[in-house]
N, C-alpha and C positions, 0 to 999 in steps of 0.2 A: 638137171641138178648137179652141182659140182661134187666131185669125189672127195676133194680135200678142202680143209679150211686153211687157206693160205694166209700167213702172217702179213701184216702191212708192208714189211720190208723183205718179203720173200724173194723179190727180184731187184733188190737194192733199195736204198732209202729214197722215198718219194722226193722229187725235185721239180722245180719249174725252170724251163729253159731260160726264161727271161731273167731269172735271178743268178744265173751262172756266169762266171767270167771265163769265156772259152777262147781258145786260140783262133777259132774261125766260127762264123755264125752257124747255129743249128736251126733247122726249120721243122724238126719233128722229133719224135721219140721212136726208137727202134728197139726190138727185142733181139739181143745178140746171144748166140750160142758161144759161151766164153771159150777162149782159146782158139777161135776160128774166125773166118771172115763171113760166117753164115748169119743171115738175118731172117726173121720170121716174115713170110709173105702174108699180107693181109687177105689176099684173095684165096689162096690155096691152103693156108694154115701150115705150110711146110717151110723148112729152113732152106734157103737158097744162098749161093755166093753173092757178094755185093755186086759183082759184075754180070750177074744173070740178067739176060734181056727180059723185060716185063716185070721184074721184081718190084713190088709195091710194099715197101717196108716202113714207111713213115706213118706214125699215128699222131693224131692231133693233140693228144693229152697223155699224161702219165697214166691216168686211170684207164684209158682205152688200151694202151700197151700192156698194162698189168692184167686186164681182163683176157687179152689174147694169150699172154704168157701162161696165165692160170689155166685156160682152156687147153692149151697144148700139153701142159703137165698132166692135167686130168686124163687126157687121152693116151699119153705115151709113157707115163712113169708108174712104177709099182708103189713108190713112196713119194710123198710130197717133197722131201728134201734131197732126192737123188738127181734133180735137174742141174744143169750148168747154164742157167739163163740169167741175163741181167738186162735191165732197161737202160739204154744209153742215148745220149744226144747224138743226132745224126742229121745229115742233109742230103740233097740230091744235086749232083754236079751236072748241069745240062750240057756242058761242053764235052765232058768225058762220058756222059750218059751212064752214070753209075752212082750208087749211094756212097756216102763218105761217112765213116765212123769218126766222130769228133773226139770222143773219149772212150773208145772201145778197148777191149783187152785181147791181144793176139798172143799166139805162141811165141816163145823167145827165138825159135828156129823156124825158118821158112818151110 
């Protein structure tokens, strides 16, 4: 049973990858810890860097990514609004062997 009743836009406005005009193609939805290069791993439920070996961060739908984000917040946050999570379009680059944030939000300084 979820601890919080998450608003429909709690992790960003719902979107369809197919409807977005993106600078490069997205192949899935990722849950990003805003201000970082950390994505939610589907298997462990932990946030890992985009370069982490074995990271499986792509969800097939916004709804699946939203459910994973909500579950993480339910387990890790005292209040529903204290998270820094957003669902973003992403892909996996098989040459670089890492995930790529298509429209993620990173810190201004490295």
